[in-house]
N, C-alpha and C positions, 0 to 999 in steps of 0.2 A: 781608264777606269770606267766601269759600268755602274750605274745607279739602278738598283733593282726595285721594282714595284712590289710591295708586300700586301697591299689591299686596294680595292677600288670601291668607291662609293656608288651604290646603285641608285639610279634615277627612278622616280615614280611620277608618271604622267597620267592625267585624267583628261579624256577628250569626249565630246559628244558624238554620237553615231552620225556618220556622214560628213563630219568635219575633217579638215586636213590635219595631219600630224606634224608637229614641229619638235624635232629632237634637239636636245642641247648641243651646242657646238663644242663644249668642253665638259670634261668630267674631272672629279677630284680623285687623285690617286695618292696613296700613302707610300712613301719611299723608306728605304732603310734609315734607321735613326729617328723614325717617327715624323719626318717632314711630310707636309701635305701640299700638293701643288695641283694646279689646273692644267690639263693637257688637252689638245684638240682630239676629236674622235671622228673616224670615218665609219659611219653606221652601215649595216647591211640593208639592202632594199626591203621595204615592207609591202606585202601583198595588199592592194587596195581593198580587197574583199574583207580583210580583218577589221577595217574601220567602218564597215557598213551596218554592223549589228552589235548589240551589247556583248561584252565578254572581256577577256584579258589575254594578253600575250606578252612575250619578252622579245626585245630586239637586242642584238649584240653588235658590238662595234670594235674596231681596231684602234688602240691608243696610239696616237702619232707623236713621235718625238720632234723637237724643234729642228728645223731644217734651214741651216744657214751655210753659205759658202765657207770653206775652210782652206786657205785663209780668206777673210772677208776682203781685205785690200792688201795685196802683196807689196813689200818694200815700203811700208809706211809704219814707222815706229811711233811710240807715244800717241796712240790713236785717241781721238776725241769724237764722240758721236752725240749730237744734240737733236732731240725731237721738238720741233717748234709748233706753235699753234696753227701754222699754215698747212699742217699735215705732212711736211717734208722732214726727212732725216738729213741732217747736215754732218758732213765728215771732214775732219782735218787731221793732220799728223805730220811728223818730221819726215822730210824727204832725205834720202841718203847723201845728197850733195850739201845739205844744210845751208842752202843759199836762197830759199824762197818760201812763201806761204801759199798753200793751196787749199781750195775748198771744192767739194762736190756735194750733190744732194740727190735724194731719191724719195719716192713715196713709200718705198719699202726698204727694210734693212738689206735684204739680199740684193736689191737693185743698186746699192752703193758700189758693188764690185765693178760693174761696167759703166757706172755713171761718168759722164764727161767731167774731167777735172779742170778747174780754172785757177790760174795763177793770179792771185789778187795783190801780191806785193813781192818785191825782190830786194835783196840786201843792198845796202849802200856801198859805194866804191871806196869811200874813205870814212873814217871816224866811227861814231856809234852805229850800231845795227849793221855792221859791215862784215860779220863773220859768225859762224856757228849759230845759225838760226834754228832754234830748238823748240820742241814741245808746244806747239800752238794749241790754244783752247778757244772755242767760240761760245760767247755768252750773249744773251739778250737781256738788257737792263734798261728800264725806263724808256722802252720803245726805241732803243738804239742797239745796234750790234757792236760787240767788242771782241777783239782778239787779243789774248794775253800770250806772250811768247818771250823766249829768252834769246839774247844775242850778245856776242862779243864785239869788239871793235875791229875794224879792218886791219889795224896795226897790231892788235893783241887779241887773238881768238879766245883766250881764256879770261879776258876781262868781262865776264858774262854777268849781265844784269837783266831784270824783267822790264818789258816794254808793253805798250798798249796801242792798238789801232782802234778807230771808231768809224762806224758807217751808219748814216741816218736813213738809207734807202731800205725799201721793203725786202729786196733780194740782195743778200750780201755777195753773191757771185758776180753780179753785174753792177753793184753800187760803187760809189766812190769812197775810198778809205783815207782817213786823215790820221796822221801820226800824233798821238797824244804824248809821246815821249816816254822816258824812263819813270818807273815807279820809284820814288825816292825813299830809301830805307836808311834808318839811323846807323846801322852797321854797314859799313862800306866794304863788302867782300863778295866773293863769288856767290851769286844767287840766281835762282831759276825756278821753273815749274810752278808759277803762280796760278792759283785757282781761286774762285770766289763763290760764296754762297750767302743766302739770306736766311736769317733766323730771328723770329719774333720781331720783324720789322726793321732789323739792323743788318747791314751788309758787312761781311768779313772777307779778308784776304788771307790765304794760307799759302806758304811757299817754302822752298828749301834754300838754306843758306849755310855757307862755310863758317863753322864756329866749333873747332875741335871735331872735325868731320862735317859731313853734311847733315844739318838738323832741320826739323820742321818748326816754323814760326807762324804765329797768327796775330792779326791786328784788325781793329775796326777800320772801315773805309769811310771817307767823307765825300769822295767822288769815285767813279769807276776806275780812275787812274791814280788815286792817291790814298794814303792811309792817314789815320788820325790817332795820335797817342803812341805810346811805346809798344813795340812788338813783344810778344810773350813766346818763349820757347816751349813747344809742346812735347817734343821727343828728340832724343839723341840716340845714335847707334850704341847699343849696349850688349845685345845678345850675340851669340856666335854667328847666327845666320844674317846678322846685319853688318858684319865687319869683314866679309870675305872679299879679298882683293883691295877694297877700300871701305872706309867707314862711311856708310851712306844711309840716310833716310831722305827720300825724295818722291816726286810724282804724286802729291796728295790728290785724292778724289773724294768728294763728299756725297753721301747718300743719307737722306733723312726719312726714317721709317720707324713705325712701332714705338713712338715716344722716345726715340734715340737719334743721336747724330753719329753716323758711322764715317770714319775717315780712314780710307785705305791708303796705303803708301807702299813704295818700293824700296828695297834694301840691297846692299852690297854692290859689287861691280857688275858691269853689264854683260858678263858671260853667262854660262849655264847656272851659276850660283845666284844670279839675280832672282829675287822672289818678292812676295808681298806680305805685309803686316797690316794690323788693324788697330785703330784707336776708337774708343766708344765713349760717348758722353750722354747723359740724360738731356732731353730737350728742355727740361726745366732748370738746367744748370747754366752757369756762366761759361761760355766757350773760351773766354779769356783767362779763366782760372785753370792752370795745369792740373790741379787736383780734381777737376771735373772729369778728366779723361782717364780711362783704364787702357792698358796696352796688352795686346796679345803676346803671350810668352813664346808662342811658336808661330812660324809663318802660316799664312792662310792659303797661299798658293805657291807651289814649287814646281820645278822641272819634272816632267814625266817622260822617261825614255820610251815607255810602251806606246805613247802617243806621238813620239818624235817631236815633242815640244820642249824647248829649252829656254831658260831665262824668262819666264812669264812675268810681266809687270807693266808698269806705267799705264794704269788703267783709267777708264772713265765708266760711267753708268748710264744706261738708257732704259727704255721700256719697249715691250713688244708692240706690234701694230694694234692689237686689240686691247692693250693695257693690262693683260692678265699676268704678265711676267716681268720681273726686273731682269735686266741683262747686263752682263759684265763684258766690257770691251777692253782688250789688252793686246800686248804684242808678245811674240815669242819667235825663236828661230827653229828651223826644222832639223838642226844638227848641233852637236855639242862642240866638236873641235873647230877652232877658229884660227885662221892665220893672221897674225898681227894683232893690233889693238881692236878689241871687240867693238869699241865705239864707232869704228869705221867699216865694220862688216855691214853690208847693205841689206842683209836678209832677215831683218826683224819685221815680221808680217803682222798686220792687224787682224785680230780674231774676235769672235763673239760667241758667248754661250750663256745659258740661263744661270742666274744667281738664285740659289735655293735658300729657303728660310726654315730655321729650326723652330720647334714648338715654343721656345722661350723668346721668339721674336728677333733672334740674331741671325746674321747671314752665314750661309755655308757655301764656300767657294768651290769645294770639290777639287778636282784636278783638271789641268788643261785638257780640253778636248773630250771631256767625259760624255758618255753615251747613255741613253735611257734603255734599260732592259725590262721588257714587259713581264718577264719571269712567268710567262704562261697566263697572265691575267688579261681579261678582255673587259671592255665596257659593257654594261647591261642597263637596259631601261625597261621597267615593267609598265606596260601601257594598259590602262583600264578604259574601256569604251562604255559609256553610259547610254 
């Protein structure tokens, strides 16, 4: 799918004669549906003589679309990208063998593609954390690194529960990781995809757990590896797009913007019908109150045959290098037909694209692999020399 530009905001710049001209690196463009976004610009060269005497002139430029490798990281499902205060982007995700946890980092998002990958932990040979190592997430909490992941036992790969690792070193790729163990949940059933976020000084855990299908639960946390109080169910599979092949709500990912808490999640089985939904709450509401959350009646991201992207989901959110854009990180396959159980098809690739914002402050996911269409519009800057 292409997103067409419908208008471009003109820049007005005033400069003293003889001074150098600094054109903005970004311009604001309006897209279909009234969405406004900042995009990079490549400006045409300016004749130095134009800046030597009073007058005015117009500079034009080409609007640049985001340029990220597609896929970002091949064969890494459930991708998680975190931008840390040290200037690095950190990446982790499920490996097809489901037997280890990996990390890589880069100063740029595109650099994650070829960044060296480090194995920071491998599954146990017996007992807990011995099978189906799934969906790791990297978080930085109270000056320590934490990895949340799901695992079965060596003897029963489906006895899946959430676990936590901790690292006190500055660099999580070279640091020492300690096992903090299982996150103890009151309901003892298949549970996975734990994520965490802080809101108004309190930390919360959100995860998926079997309870008449896979449902999303939330609870307060008292430590980065334990919850306090009774969990609350936020959503169960109910719409047709949430119950294809299996009844599934899983892979929660939180983004806090524009006075709201957005909680994206994935639904249905892991074939081409895998898709994403969205829960929304006001940031002044109680996240533990199910009534605080509204649920999208339609999926927000689905397969797109035109882009050869199937089963998009299990996302995370990050930001662009210059901080001007929110980014959606997700996985999808390049084909629809799968031999055998989709869960063991290795070609779910990590991908990244811009997350757009509607006028009302809600996110617009678009379609997998969407492209920017300049629609004949160019950037313009009116320069006045005094």
